[in-house]
GUVO-470126 format. One line per field, with one value per residue: residue in three letters; residue number from 0; x, y, z of N, C-alpha, C, O, CB in turn. Coordinates in steps of 0.1 Angstrom, whole numbers. Glycine has a CB too. Layout:
// GUVO-470126
aa c(ALA,...)
i c(NUM,...)
n_u c(X,...)
n_v c(Y,...)
n_w c(Z,...)
ca_u c(X,...)
ca_v c(Y,...)
ca_w c(Z,...)
c_u c(X,...)
c_v c(Y,...)
c_w c(Z,...)
o_u c(X,...)
o_v c(Y,...)
o_w c(Z,...)
cb_u c(X,...)
cb_v c(Y,...)
cb_w c(Z,...)
END
This chain:
// GUVO-470126
aa c(MET,GLU,ASP,LEU,MET,ILE,GLN,LEU,GLU,THR,ALA,ARG,GLN,GLU,ARG,VAL,LYS,THR,LEU,LYS,GLU,PHE,MET,ARG,LEU,LYS,ASN,GLU,LEU,ALA,LEU,ALA,GLN,ARG,ARG,CYS,ASP,GLU,LEU,ARG,SER,GLU,ASN,ASN,GLY,LEU,LYS,HIS,ALA,LEU,LEU,VAL,SER,GLU,THR,GLU,LEU,GLN,ALA,LEU,HIS,SER,TYR,ALA,ALA,GLU,VAL,ALA)
i c(0,1,2,3,4,5,6,7,8,9,10,11,12,13,14,15,16,17,18,19,20,21,22,23,24,25,26,27,28,29,30,31,32,33,34,35,36,37,38,39,40,41,42,43,44,45,46,47,48,49,50,51,52,53,54,55,56,57,58,59,60,61,62,63,64,65,66,67)
n_u c(-58,-43,-61,-60,-34,-36,-55,-39,-18,-32,-41,-17,-8,-28,-23,3,-4,-21,-4,14,-4,-10,16,19,-2,6,30,18,3,24,35,14,12,36,33,11,24,42,24,12,33,39,14,16,37,26,5,20,33,11,2,24,21,-4,2,21,4,-14,3,10,-15,-19,3,-5,-28,-18,-2,-21)
n_v c(256,267,263,236,232,244,227,204,212,216,190,178,191,183,156,155,166,145,124,133,133,105,95,106,94,67,68,74,51,32,41,37,9,1,10,-5,-31,-26,-23,-48,-64,-54,-61,-89,-92,-83,-101,-124,-117,-115,-142,-154,-142,-151,-178,-178,-168,-189,-208,-197,-197,-225,-232,-217,-230,-256,-250,-240)
n_w c(-433,-412,-392,-389,-379,-355,-343,-342,-325,-302,-297,-292,-269,-251,-251,-239,-214,-205,-204,-184,-163,-162,-155,-130,-116,-118,-103,-78,-74,-72,-48,-31,-33,-22,5,12,12,33,54,54,61,86,99,98,115,139,142,147,171,187,187,200,225,233,236,257,277,279,289,313,326,328,344,367,374,381,403,421)
ca_u c(-45,-39,-70,-55,-22,-41,-60,-28,-11,-42,-41,-4,-9,-37,-15,13,-11,-26,8,18,-13,-7,28,16,-11,15,38,9,0,36,37,3,15,47,27,3,33,47,13,10,44,36,3,21,45,17,-2,30,35,-2,2,33,15,-15,8,26,-7,-19,13,9,-27,-17,11,-12,-37,-10,3,-32)
ca_v c(249,272,257,222,233,247,214,195,217,214,176,175,196,174,143,158,167,132,116,137,128,91,92,110,83,56,70,73,37,26,45,30,-5,0,12,-17,-41,-23,-26,-62,-70,-50,-69,-102,-92,-82,-114,-133,-113,-119,-156,-157,-137,-160,-191,-175,-166,-202,-215,-191,-202,-239,-232,-212,-241,-266,-245,-237)
ca_w c(-429,-399,-382,-387,-371,-341,-337,-339,-313,-290,-294,-286,-255,-244,-250,-229,-201,-202,-201,-171,-153,-161,-147,-116,-110,-118,-91,-67,-73,-67,-34,-23,-32,-12,18,15,15,46,64,54,69,100,103,100,128,150,144,153,185,194,189,211,238,237,240,270,286,282,297,327,332,331,356,379,378,387,416,430)
c_u c(-41,-48,-65,-43,-26,-47,-49,-20,-20,-41,-28,-3,-17,-30,-5,7,-16,-15,13,9,-12,5,26,8,-3,24,30,6,12,38,26,6,26,41,18,12,39,36,11,21,42,25,8,29,36,9,8,32,22,-2,12,28,4,-9,14,15,-13,-10,12,-4,-25,-8,4,-22,-30,-6,-9,-38)
c_v c(254,265,243,222,236,234,204,199,214,199,172,180,187,160,144,159,153,123,120,132,113,88,96,99,70,56,69,59,29,29,37,15,-8,1,0,-29,-39,-27,-41,-69,-66,-59,-83,-103,-91,-95,-124,-130,-117,-134,-160,-153,-147,-173,-189,-174,-180,-210,-210,-196,-217,-240,-228,-223,-252,-262,-243,-250)
c_w c(-415,-388,-379,-378,-356,-335,-334,-327,-301,-287,-288,-272,-246,-241,-239,-215,-196,-197,-187,-160,-151,-153,-133,-109,-109,-105,-78,-64,-67,-52,-25,-22,-22,2,22,19,29,57,65,63,84,106,107,113,140,153,151,168,193,197,200,225,243,242,254,280,289,291,312,334,336,344,368,383,385,401,426,435)
o_u c(-36,-43,-66,-42,-20,-44,-50,-17,-14,-41,-27,2,-13,-31,-3,12,-14,-16,17,14,-12,4,31,11,-4,25,35,6,10,41,29,3,26,45,18,9,40,40,8,18,44,26,3,28,39,7,3,32,24,-6,9,29,3,-14,12,17,-16,-14,13,-4,-30,-11,5,-24,-36,-6,-7,-48)
o_v c(246,263,238,214,231,232,198,190,210,195,164,172,185,155,135,153,150,115,111,127,108,79,89,95,63,46,63,54,21,20,32,9,-18,-7,-4,-36,-49,-33,-46,-78,-75,-63,-89,-112,-97,-98,-132,-139,-121,-138,-169,-160,-150,-179,-198,-179,-183,-217,-218,-199,-221,-248,-234,-224,-258,-270,-246,-249)
o_w c(-407,-377,-367,-369,-347,-323,-323,-318,-290,-275,-279,-263,-235,-230,-231,-206,-185,-188,-179,-150,-140,-144,-124,-98,-99,-98,-68,-52,-58,-44,-14,-12,-14,11,33,28,37,67,76,71,92,118,117,121,150,164,160,177,205,208,209,234,255,252,263,291,301,300,321,346,347,353,379,395,394,411,438,443)
cb_u c(-34,-40,-84,-52,-13,-52,-70,-18,-8,-56,-43,7,-14,-50,-9,21,-23,-34,19,19,-28,-6,40,8,-23,23,45,-3,-4,48,35,-10,19,58,18,-5,45,51,1,10,57,33,-8,29,55,7,-6,44,37,-14,6,46,10,-24,19,35,-18,-21,27,9,-39,-10,23,-20,-45,2,10,-42)
cb_v c(253,287,257,215,244,258,208,194,232,218,168,182,211,171,139,171,177,126,117,152,131,85,101,123,81,54,83,82,31,30,60,32,-10,10,25,-21,-42,-8,-19,-68,-64,-35,-69,-107,-80,-70,-120,-133,-98,-115,-163,-149,-123,-163,-195,-162,-157,-210,-213,-176,-201,-246,-223,-199,-246,-270,-231,-230)
cb_w c(-439,-398,-388,-400,-376,-341,-348,-351,-315,-294,-307,-294,-255,-251,-263,-233,-203,-213,-212,-171,-157,-175,-153,-115,-119,-131,-92,-69,-86,-75,-32,-31,-46,-14,18,2,5,47,60,40,64,101,93,89,127,148,130,146,186,186,176,208,237,225,230,270,280,269,292,326,322,320,354,375,365,379,414,423)
END
């Protein structure tokens, strides 16, 4: 009977340890997903800025060709 109690306590401790690890990984995933969203947003902003710069550059080239 005592052996069974030890096994039950060991199983409980392992379950608690596993649950703590699961919660840690869940939090880590949430942080990674947030960071991914931030980077995606930053990337979209940079793409937009690049497109604007390219458009301005094309306009300047056209203007320079007209003036020359």
